[in-house]
PyMOL Python script that loads the backbone (N, CA, C, O; Angstrom):
from pymol import cmd

cmd.read_pdbstr("""\
ATOM      1  N   MET A   1    -222.576 -30.538  56.757  1.00  0.00           N
ATOM      2  CA  MET A   1    -223.032 -29.604  57.264  1.00  0.00           C
ATOM      3  C   MET A   1    -222.899 -29.852  58.675  1.00  0.00           C
ATOM      4  O   MET A   1    -223.028 -30.921  59.271  1.00  0.00           O
ATOM      5  N   PRO A   2    -222.604 -28.637  59.150  1.00  0.00           N
ATOM      6  CA  PRO A   2    -223.093 -28.767  60.854  1.00  0.00           C
ATOM      7  C   PRO A   2    -224.395 -28.284  60.785  1.00  0.00           C
ATOM      8  O   PRO A   2    -224.877 -27.764  59.778  1.00  0.00           O
ATOM      9  N   LEU A   3    -225.275 -28.537  62.404  1.00  0.00           N
ATOM     10  CA  LEU A   3    -226.438 -28.409  62.062  1.00  0.00           C
ATOM     11  C   LEU A   3    -226.622 -26.583  63.146  1.00  0.00           C
ATOM     12  O   LEU A   3    -227.596 -25.874  63.400  1.00  0.00           O
ATOM     13  N   PHE A   4    -225.689 -26.521  63.357  1.00  0.00           N
ATOM     14  CA  PHE A   4    -225.723 -25.167  63.874  1.00  0.00           C
ATOM     15  C   PHE A   4    -224.113 -24.145  63.598  1.00  0.00           C
ATOM     16  O   PHE A   4    -223.073 -24.773  63.401  1.00  0.00           O
ATOM     17  N   SER A   5    -224.098 -23.113  63.609  1.00  0.00           N
ATOM     18  CA  SER A   5    -222.759 -22.508  63.969  1.00  0.00           C
ATOM     19  C   SER A   5    -222.530 -21.452  65.117  1.00  0.00           C
ATOM     20  O   SER A   5    -223.561 -20.898  65.497  1.00  0.00           O
ATOM     21  N   SER A   6    -221.552 -21.141  65.632  1.00  0.00           N
ATOM     22  CA  SER A   6    -221.599 -20.374  66.637  1.00  0.00           C
ATOM     23  C   SER A   6    -220.704 -18.957  65.904  1.00  0.00           C
ATOM     24  O   SER A   6    -219.979 -18.933  64.910  1.00  0.00           O
ATOM     25  N   ARG A   7    -221.088 -17.901  66.814  1.00  0.00           N
ATOM     26  CA  ARG A   7    -221.015 -16.776  66.454  1.00  0.00           C
ATOM     27  C   ARG A   7    -220.568 -15.913  67.528  1.00  0.00           C
ATOM     28  O   ARG A   7    -221.236 -16.206  68.520  1.00  0.00           O
ATOM     29  N   LYS A   8    -219.695 -14.924  67.810  1.00  0.00           N
ATOM     30  CA  LYS A   8    -219.670 -14.451  68.726  1.00  0.00           C
ATOM     31  C   LYS A   8    -220.765 -13.106  68.689  1.00  0.00           C
ATOM     32  O   LYS A   8    -221.072 -12.504  67.659  1.00  0.00           O
ATOM     33  N   GLU A   9    -221.335 -12.757  70.248  1.00  0.00           N
ATOM     34  CA  GLU A   9    -222.284 -11.958  70.222  1.00  0.00           C
ATOM     35  C   GLU A   9    -222.017 -10.601  69.661  1.00  0.00           C
ATOM     36  O   GLU A   9    -221.037 -10.118  70.228  1.00  0.00           O
ATOM     37  N   GLU A  10    -222.454  -9.912  68.882  1.00  0.00           N
ATOM     38  CA  GLU A  10    -222.157  -8.448  68.539  1.00  0.00           C
ATOM     39  C   GLU A  10    -222.331  -7.382  69.868  1.00  0.00           C
ATOM     40  O   GLU A  10    -223.412  -7.008  70.324  1.00  0.00           O
ATOM     41  N   LYS A  11    -221.056  -7.017  70.336  1.00  0.00           N
ATOM     42  CA  LYS A  11    -220.943  -5.779  71.381  1.00  0.00           C
ATOM     43  C   LYS A  11    -221.557  -4.825  71.249  1.00  0.00           C
ATOM     44  O   LYS A  11    -220.893  -4.062  70.547  1.00  0.00           O
ATOM     45  N   LYS A  12    -222.651  -4.307  71.570  1.00  0.00           N
ATOM     46  CA  LYS A  12    -223.350  -3.108  71.292  1.00  0.00           C
ATOM     47  C   LYS A  12    -222.600  -1.455  72.138  1.00  0.00           C
ATOM     48  O   LYS A  12    -222.816  -0.274  71.866  1.00  0.00           O
ATOM     49  N   VAL A  13    -221.746  -2.056  73.145  1.00  0.00           N
ATOM     50  CA  VAL A  13    -220.991  -0.832  74.427  1.00  0.00           C
ATOM     51  C   VAL A  13    -219.560  -1.147  73.973  1.00  0.00           C
ATOM     52  O   VAL A  13    -219.228  -2.233  73.498  1.00  0.00           O
ATOM     53  N   LYS A  14    -218.826  -0.208  74.140  1.00  0.00           N
ATOM     54  CA  LYS A  14    -217.435  -0.093  73.868  1.00  0.00           C
ATOM     55  C   LYS A  14    -217.339  -0.031  75.433  1.00  0.00           C
ATOM     56  O   LYS A  14    -218.068   0.614  76.187  1.00  0.00           O
ATOM     57  N   VAL A  15    -215.650  -1.325  75.951  1.00  0.00           N
ATOM     58  CA  VAL A  15    -215.392  -0.934  77.173  1.00  0.00           C
ATOM     59  C   VAL A  15    -213.836  -0.704  77.091  1.00  0.00           C
ATOM     60  O   VAL A  15    -212.908  -1.103  76.386  1.00  0.00           O
ATOM     61  N   THR A  16    -214.012   0.123  78.145  1.00  0.00           N
ATOM     62  CA  THR A  16    -212.130   0.496  78.121  1.00  0.00           C
ATOM     63  C   THR A  16    -211.450   0.520  79.669  1.00  0.00           C
ATOM     64  O   THR A  16    -212.242   0.229  80.565  1.00  0.00           O
ATOM     65  N   PHE A  17    -210.349   0.772  79.996  1.00  0.00           N
ATOM     66  CA  PHE A  17    -209.884   1.482  81.174  1.00  0.00           C
ATOM     67  C   PHE A  17    -208.866   2.327  80.980  1.00  0.00           C
ATOM     68  O   PHE A  17    -208.173   2.482  79.974  1.00  0.00           O
ATOM     69  N   ALA A  18    -208.818   3.011  82.305  1.00  0.00           N
ATOM     70  CA  ALA A  18    -207.613   4.270  81.949  1.00  0.00           C
ATOM     71  C   ALA A  18    -207.631   4.886  83.407  1.00  0.00           C
ATOM     72  O   ALA A  18    -208.724   5.352  83.728  1.00  0.00           O
ATOM     73  N   ASN A  19    -206.714   4.966  84.261  1.00  0.00           N
ATOM     74  CA  ASN A  19    -206.585   5.752  85.205  1.00  0.00           C
ATOM     75  C   ASN A  19    -207.531   5.208  86.331  1.00  0.00           C
ATOM     76  O   ASN A  19    -208.338   5.878  86.975  1.00  0.00           O
ATOM     77  N   GLY A  20    -207.266   3.805  86.452  1.00  0.00           N
ATOM     78  CA  GLY A  20    -208.149   3.538  87.653  1.00  0.00           C
ATOM     79  C   GLY A  20    -209.466   3.128  87.471  1.00  0.00           C
ATOM     80  O   GLY A  20    -210.121   2.522  88.319  1.00  0.00           O
ATOM     81  N   LEU A  21    -209.976   3.560  86.026  1.00  0.00           N
ATOM     82  CA  LEU A  21    -211.644   3.489  86.076  1.00  0.00           C
ATOM     83  C   LEU A  21    -212.024   2.657  84.788  1.00  0.00           C
ATOM     84  O   LEU A  21    -211.490   2.734  83.681  1.00  0.00           O
ATOM     85  N   LEU A  22    -212.782   2.066  85.076  1.00  0.00           N
ATOM     86  CA  LEU A  22    -213.895   1.183  84.151  1.00  0.00           C
ATOM     87  C   LEU A  22    -214.606   1.937  82.983  1.00  0.00           C
ATOM     88  O   LEU A  22    -215.823   1.923  83.163  1.00  0.00           O
ATOM     89  N   PHE A  23    -214.201   2.654  81.732  1.00  0.00           N
ATOM     90  CA  PHE A  23    -215.302   3.282  80.900  1.00  0.00           C
ATOM     91  C   PHE A  23    -216.206   2.320  80.390  1.00  0.00           C
ATOM     92  O   PHE A  23    -215.802   1.190  80.116  1.00  0.00           O
ATOM     93  N   VAL A  24    -217.768   2.756  80.186  1.00  0.00           N
ATOM     94  CA  VAL A  24    -218.869   2.046  78.906  1.00  0.00           C
ATOM     95  C   VAL A  24    -219.285   3.205  78.500  1.00  0.00           C
ATOM     96  O   VAL A  24    -219.419   4.205  79.205  1.00  0.00           O
ATOM     97  N   GLU A  25    -219.567   3.077  77.003  1.00  0.00           N
ATOM     98  CA  GLU A  25    -219.637   3.706  76.018  1.00  0.00           C
ATOM     99  C   GLU A  25    -220.514   3.645  75.231  1.00  0.00           C
ATOM    100  O   GLU A  25    -220.125   3.281  74.121  1.00  0.00           O
ATOM    101  N   LYS A  26    -221.868   3.906  75.335  1.00  0.00           N
ATOM    102  CA  LYS A  26    -223.160   3.289  75.045  1.00  0.00           C
ATOM    103  C   LYS A  26    -223.439   3.592  73.014  1.00  0.00           C
ATOM    104  O   LYS A  26    -223.030   4.715  72.717  1.00  0.00           O
ATOM    105  N   PRO A  27    -223.814   3.081  72.210  1.00  0.00           N
ATOM    106  CA  PRO A  27    -223.843   3.167  71.128  1.00  0.00           C
ATOM    107  C   PRO A  27    -224.328   4.832  70.437  1.00  0.00           C
ATOM    108  O   PRO A  27    -223.970   5.232  69.329  1.00  0.00           O
ATOM    109  N   ASP A  28    -225.248   5.645  71.460  1.00  0.00           N
ATOM    110  CA  ASP A  28    -225.645   6.782  71.409  1.00  0.00           C
ATOM    111  C   ASP A  28    -224.499   7.347  71.791  1.00  0.00           C
ATOM    112  O   ASP A  28    -224.564   8.515  71.409  1.00  0.00           O
ATOM    113  N   GLY A  29    -223.523   7.167  72.314  1.00  0.00           N
ATOM    114  CA  GLY A  29    -222.020   7.681  72.378  1.00  0.00           C
ATOM    115  C   GLY A  29    -222.244   8.217  73.825  1.00  0.00           C
ATOM    116  O   GLY A  29    -221.252   8.932  73.964  1.00  0.00           O
ATOM    117  N   LYS A  30    -222.936   8.298  74.957  1.00  0.00           N
ATOM    118  CA  LYS A  30    -222.976   8.499  76.624  1.00  0.00           C
ATOM    119  C   LYS A  30    -221.885   7.705  77.085  1.00  0.00           C
ATOM    120  O   LYS A  30    -221.731   6.580  76.608  1.00  0.00           O
ATOM    121  N   GLN A  31    -221.078   8.166  77.985  1.00  0.00           N
ATOM    122  CA  GLN A  31    -219.838   7.309  78.228  1.00  0.00           C
ATOM    123  C   GLN A  31    -220.526   7.258  80.189  1.00  0.00           C
ATOM    124  O   GLN A  31    -221.001   8.199  80.825  1.00  0.00           O
ATOM    125  N   GLN A  32    -220.361   6.148  80.538  1.00  0.00           N
ATOM    126  CA  GLN A  32    -220.022   6.096  81.904  1.00  0.00           C
ATOM    127  C   GLN A  32    -219.124   5.613  82.849  1.00  0.00           C
ATOM    128  O   GLN A  32    -218.591   4.563  82.491  1.00  0.00           O
ATOM    129  N   ALA A  33    -218.893   5.893  83.577  1.00  0.00           N
ATOM    130  CA  ALA A  33    -216.752   5.517  84.146  1.00  0.00           C
ATOM    131  C   ALA A  33    -217.384   4.893  85.666  1.00  0.00           C
ATOM    132  O   ALA A  33    -218.284   5.443  86.300  1.00  0.00           O
ATOM    133  N   PHE A  34    -216.794   3.822  86.006  1.00  0.00           N
ATOM    134  CA  PHE A  34    -216.903   3.270  87.233  1.00  0.00           C
ATOM    135  C   PHE A  34    -215.620   2.776  87.222  1.00  0.00           C
ATOM    136  O   PHE A  34    -214.998   2.094  86.407  1.00  0.00           O
ATOM    137  N   PRO A  35    -215.120   3.654  89.184  1.00  0.00           N
ATOM    138  CA  PRO A  35    -213.892   3.571  89.650  1.00  0.00           C
ATOM    139  C   PRO A  35    -213.784   2.105  90.092  1.00  0.00           C
ATOM    140  O   PRO A  35    -214.656   1.557  90.765  1.00  0.00           O
ATOM    141  N   LEU A  36    -212.317   1.319  89.543  1.00  0.00           N
ATOM    142  CA  LEU A  36    -212.141   0.272  89.495  1.00  0.00           C
ATOM    143  C   LEU A  36    -212.222  -0.592  91.167  1.00  0.00           C
ATOM    144  O   LEU A  36    -212.386  -1.789  91.404  1.00  0.00           O
ATOM    145  N   GLU A  37    -212.042   0.530  92.073  1.00  0.00           N
ATOM    146  CA  GLU A  37    -211.837   0.125  93.462  1.00  0.00           C
ATOM    147  C   GLU A  37    -213.476  -0.711  94.171  1.00  0.00           C
ATOM    148  O   GLU A  37    -213.762  -1.512  95.061  1.00  0.00           O
ATOM    149  N   TRP A  38    -214.084  -0.024  93.267  1.00  0.00           N
ATOM    150  CA  TRP A  38    -215.513  -0.616  93.117  1.00  0.00           C
ATOM    151  C   TRP A  38    -215.550  -2.531  92.587  1.00  0.00           C
ATOM    152  O   TRP A  38    -216.306  -3.287  93.196  1.00  0.00           O
ATOM    153  N   PHE A  39    -214.967  -2.876  91.841  1.00  0.00           N
ATOM    154  CA  PHE A  39    -214.640  -3.944  91.183  1.00  0.00           C
ATOM    155  C   PHE A  39    -213.384  -4.554  91.645  1.00  0.00           C
ATOM    156  O   PHE A  39    -212.635  -4.860  90.717  1.00  0.00           O
ATOM    157  N   PRO A  40    -212.877  -4.859  93.026  1.00  0.00           N
ATOM    158  CA  PRO A  40    -211.433  -5.925  93.114  1.00  0.00           C
ATOM    159  C   PRO A  40    -211.228  -6.798  92.189  1.00  0.00           C
ATOM    160  O   PRO A  40    -210.065  -6.997  91.837  1.00  0.00           O
ATOM    161  N   LYS A  41    -211.909  -7.256  91.801  1.00  0.00           N
ATOM    162  CA  LYS A  41    -211.675  -8.478  90.705  1.00  0.00           C
ATOM    163  C   LYS A  41    -211.438  -7.764  89.429  1.00  0.00           C
ATOM    164  O   LYS A  41    -210.968  -8.573  88.628  1.00  0.00           O
ATOM    165  N   LEU A  42    -211.570  -6.549  88.887  1.00  0.00           N
ATOM    166  CA  LEU A  42    -211.391  -5.807  87.543  1.00  0.00           C
ATOM    167  C   LEU A  42    -209.822  -5.152  88.250  1.00  0.00           C
ATOM    168  O   LEU A  42    -208.697  -5.187  87.752  1.00  0.00           O
ATOM    169  N   LEU A  43    -210.108  -4.789  89.085  1.00  0.00           N
ATOM    170  CA  LEU A  43    -208.712  -3.774  89.168  1.00  0.00           C
ATOM    171  C   LEU A  43    -207.707  -4.606  89.497  1.00  0.00           C
ATOM    172  O   LEU A  43    -206.634  -4.084  89.192  1.00  0.00           O
ATOM    173  N   ASN A  44    -207.567  -5.758  90.027  1.00  0.00           N
ATOM    174  CA  ASN A  44    -206.489  -6.869  90.007  1.00  0.00           C
ATOM    175  C   ASN A  44    -206.386  -7.656  88.806  1.00  0.00           C
ATOM    176  O   ASN A  44    -205.757  -8.703  88.962  1.00  0.00           O
ATOM    177  N   ALA A  45    -206.811  -7.449  87.708  1.00  0.00           N
ATOM    178  CA  ALA A  45    -207.433  -8.646  86.601  1.00  0.00           C
ATOM    179  C   ALA A  45    -206.224  -8.357  85.302  1.00  0.00           C
ATOM    180  O   ALA A  45    -206.057  -7.174  85.002  1.00  0.00           O
ATOM    181  N   THR A  46    -205.618  -9.132  84.746  1.00  0.00           N
ATOM    182  CA  THR A  46    -204.939  -8.984  83.716  1.00  0.00           C
ATOM    183  C   THR A  46    -205.230  -7.929  82.643  1.00  0.00           C
ATOM    184  O   THR A  46    -205.698  -6.983  83.278  1.00  0.00           O
ATOM    185  N   ASP A  47    -205.210  -7.739  81.888  1.00  0.00           N
ATOM    186  CA  ASP A  47    -205.266  -7.522  80.526  1.00  0.00           C
ATOM    187  C   ASP A  47    -206.551  -8.404  79.731  1.00  0.00           C
ATOM    188  O   ASP A  47    -207.688  -8.073  79.394  1.00  0.00           O
ATOM    189  N   GLU A  48    -206.181  -9.010  79.676  1.00  0.00           N
ATOM    190  CA  GLU A  48    -206.768 -10.881  78.993  1.00  0.00           C
ATOM    191  C   GLU A  48    -207.844 -11.335  79.804  1.00  0.00           C
ATOM    192  O   GLU A  48    -208.597 -12.235  79.431  1.00  0.00           O
ATOM    193  N   GLU A  49    -207.968 -10.652  81.081  1.00  0.00           N
ATOM    194  CA  GLU A  49    -209.228 -11.266  81.567  1.00  0.00           C
ATOM    195  C   GLU A  49    -210.390  -9.934  81.698  1.00  0.00           C
ATOM    196  O   GLU A  49    -211.599 -10.050  81.898  1.00  0.00           O
ATOM    197  N   ARG A  50    -209.646  -8.730  81.528  1.00  0.00           N
ATOM    198  CA  ARG A  50    -210.927  -7.543  81.296  1.00  0.00           C
ATOM    199  C   ARG A  50    -211.443  -7.677  80.050  1.00  0.00           C
ATOM    200  O   ARG A  50    -212.615  -7.429  79.765  1.00  0.00           O
ATOM    201  N   GLU A  51    -210.407  -8.153  79.112  1.00  0.00           N
ATOM    202  CA  GLU A  51    -210.945  -8.163  77.373  1.00  0.00           C
ATOM    203  C   GLU A  51    -211.961  -9.237  77.198  1.00  0.00           C
ATOM    204  O   GLU A  51    -212.777  -9.078  76.290  1.00  0.00           O
ATOM    205  N   ASP A  52    -212.028 -10.273  77.912  1.00  0.00           N
ATOM    206  CA  ASP A  52    -213.205 -11.637  78.271  1.00  0.00           C
ATOM    207  C   ASP A  52    -214.410 -11.155  79.112  1.00  0.00           C
ATOM    208  O   ASP A  52    -214.747 -11.633  80.195  1.00  0.00           O
ATOM    209  N   TRP A  53    -215.254  -9.724  78.186  1.00  0.00           N
ATOM    210  CA  TRP A  53    -216.614  -9.770  78.712  1.00  0.00           C
ATOM    211  C   TRP A  53    -217.521  -9.916  77.619  1.00  0.00           C
ATOM    212  O   TRP A  53    -217.039  -9.782  76.494  1.00  0.00           O
ATOM    213  N   LYS A  54    -218.695 -10.155  77.725  1.00  0.00           N
ATOM    214  CA  LYS A  54    -219.950  -9.984  77.027  1.00  0.00           C
ATOM    215  C   LYS A  54    -221.051  -9.179  77.937  1.00  0.00           C
ATOM    216  O   LYS A  54    -221.249  -9.126  79.150  1.00  0.00           O
ATOM    217  N   GLN A  55    -221.824  -8.436  76.531  1.00  0.00           N
ATOM    218  CA  GLN A  55    -222.620  -7.969  77.194  1.00  0.00           C
ATOM    219  C   GLN A  55    -224.531  -8.391  77.861  1.00  0.00           C
ATOM    220  O   GLN A  55    -225.277  -9.284  77.461  1.00  0.00           O
ATOM    221  N   THR A  56    -224.679  -7.767  78.510  1.00  0.00           N
ATOM    222  CA  THR A  56    -225.774  -8.458  79.159  1.00  0.00           C
ATOM    223  C   THR A  56    -227.168  -7.481  78.524  1.00  0.00           C
ATOM    224  O   THR A  56    -227.091  -6.591  77.677  1.00  0.00           O
ATOM    225  N   ASP A  57    -228.299  -7.927  79.166  1.00  0.00           N
ATOM    226  CA  ASP A  57    -229.573  -7.056  78.763  1.00  0.00           C
ATOM    227  C   ASP A  57    -229.519  -6.039  79.993  1.00  0.00           C
ATOM    228  O   ASP A  57    -230.408  -5.204  80.162  1.00  0.00           O
ATOM    229  N   LYS A  58    -228.461  -6.157  80.805  1.00  0.00           N
ATOM    230  CA  LYS A  58    -228.571  -4.812  82.358  1.00  0.00           C
ATOM    231  C   LYS A  58    -227.160  -4.362  82.161  1.00  0.00           C
ATOM    232  O   LYS A  58    -227.061  -3.185  82.510  1.00  0.00           O
ATOM    233  N   GLY A  59    -225.855  -4.939  81.663  1.00  0.00           N
ATOM    234  CA  GLY A  59    -224.989  -4.671  81.224  1.00  0.00           C
ATOM    235  C   GLY A  59    -224.065  -5.314  81.045  1.00  0.00           C
ATOM    236  O   GLY A  59    -224.247  -6.072  80.093  1.00  0.00           O
ATOM    237  N   ILE A  60    -222.490  -5.473  81.787  1.00  0.00           N
ATOM    238  CA  ILE A  60    -221.658  -6.173  81.213  1.00  0.00           C
ATOM    239  C   ILE A  60    -220.912  -7.258  82.463  1.00  0.00           C
ATOM    240  O   ILE A  60    -220.614  -7.038  83.637  1.00  0.00           O
ATOM    241  N   ARG A  61    -220.802  -8.311  81.725  1.00  0.00           N
ATOM    242  CA  ARG A  61    -220.309  -9.751  82.464  1.00  0.00           C
ATOM    243  C   ARG A  61    -218.905  -9.916  82.338  1.00  0.00           C
ATOM    244  O   ARG A  61    -218.793  -9.986  81.114  1.00  0.00           O
ATOM    245  N   PHE A  62    -217.761 -10.024  82.804  1.00  0.00           N
ATOM    246  CA  PHE A  62    -216.726 -10.502  82.890  1.00  0.00           C
ATOM    247  C   PHE A  62    -216.689 -12.167  83.796  1.00  0.00           C
ATOM    248  O   PHE A  62    -216.701 -12.420  85.001  1.00  0.00           O
ATOM    249  N   ASP A  63    -216.643 -13.001  82.653  1.00  0.00           N
ATOM    250  CA  ASP A  63    -217.015 -14.290  83.384  1.00  0.00           C
ATOM    251  C   ASP A  63    -216.115 -15.123  83.715  1.00  0.00           C
ATOM    252  O   ASP A  63    -216.435 -16.117  84.367  1.00  0.00           O
ATOM    253  N   SER A  64    -214.754 -14.892  83.325  1.00  0.00           N
ATOM    254  CA  SER A  64    -213.900 -15.337  84.141  1.00  0.00           C
ATOM    255  C   SER A  64    -213.380 -14.860  85.411  1.00  0.00           C
ATOM    256  O   SER A  64    -212.645 -15.383  86.248  1.00  0.00           O
ATOM    257  N   LEU A  65    -213.987 -13.666  85.328  1.00  0.00           N
ATOM    258  CA  LEU A  65    -213.819 -13.226  87.081  1.00  0.00           C
ATOM    259  C   LEU A  65    -214.791 -13.280  87.914  1.00  0.00           C
ATOM    260  O   LEU A  65    -214.586 -12.955  89.084  1.00  0.00           O
ATOM    261  N   ASP A  66    -216.110 -13.720  87.471  1.00  0.00           N
ATOM    262  CA  ASP A  66    -217.233 -13.773  88.075  1.00  0.00           C
ATOM    263  C   ASP A  66    -217.549 -12.682  89.048  1.00  0.00           C
ATOM    264  O   ASP A  66    -217.713 -12.758  90.266  1.00  0.00           O
ATOM    265  N   THR A  67    -217.619 -11.212  87.906  1.00  0.00           N
ATOM    266  CA  THR A  67    -218.325 -10.260  88.066  1.00  0.00           C
ATOM    267  C   THR A  67    -219.110  -9.251  87.122  1.00  0.00           C
ATOM    268  O   THR A  67    -218.919  -9.173  85.908  1.00  0.00           O
ATOM    269  N   HIS A  68    -219.889  -8.598  87.740  1.00  0.00           N
ATOM    270  CA  HIS A  68    -220.969  -7.865  86.553  1.00  0.00           C
ATOM    271  C   HIS A  68    -220.964  -6.815  86.710  1.00  0.00           C
ATOM    272  O   HIS A  68    -220.984  -6.577  87.917  1.00  0.00           O
ATOM    273  N   VAL A  69    -220.946  -5.917  86.094  1.00  0.00           N
ATOM    274  CA  VAL A  69    -221.159  -4.415  85.996  1.00  0.00           C
ATOM    275  C   VAL A  69    -222.931  -3.922  85.469  1.00  0.00           C
ATOM    276  O   VAL A  69    -223.242  -3.834  84.281  1.00  0.00           O
ATOM    277  N   ASP A  70    -223.612  -3.733  86.272  1.00  0.00           N
ATOM    278  CA  ASP A  70    -224.977  -3.053  85.569  1.00  0.00           C
ATOM    279  C   ASP A  70    -224.893  -1.334  85.381  1.00  0.00           C
ATOM    280  O   ASP A  70    -224.373  -0.456  86.070  1.00  0.00           O
ATOM    281  N   PHE A  71    -225.550  -1.318  84.296  1.00  0.00           N
ATOM    282  CA  PHE A  71    -225.253   0.272  83.986  1.00  0.00           C
ATOM    283  C   PHE A  71    -226.817   0.567  83.076  1.00  0.00           C
ATOM    284  O   PHE A  71    -227.065   1.683  82.619  1.00  0.00           O
TER     285      PHE A  71
END
""", "prot")
cmd.dss("prot")
cmd.show_as("cartoon", "prot")
cmd.util.cbc("prot")
cmd.orient("prot")
């Protein structure tokens, strides 16, 4: 029996990309949009890199891109 188990952290926000923007939708339904030109690494990232994010207490973090978005 393993001593610990790993589970993916539940993501409480929804992250999408469209028309040069990063959209973050919070659990209450409010949405914020950020121009990708503010985050050049995200602008030039692959879909796979953009999907690899985790929620932090201040925003979201894209580890493979070393990029953090506060909201």
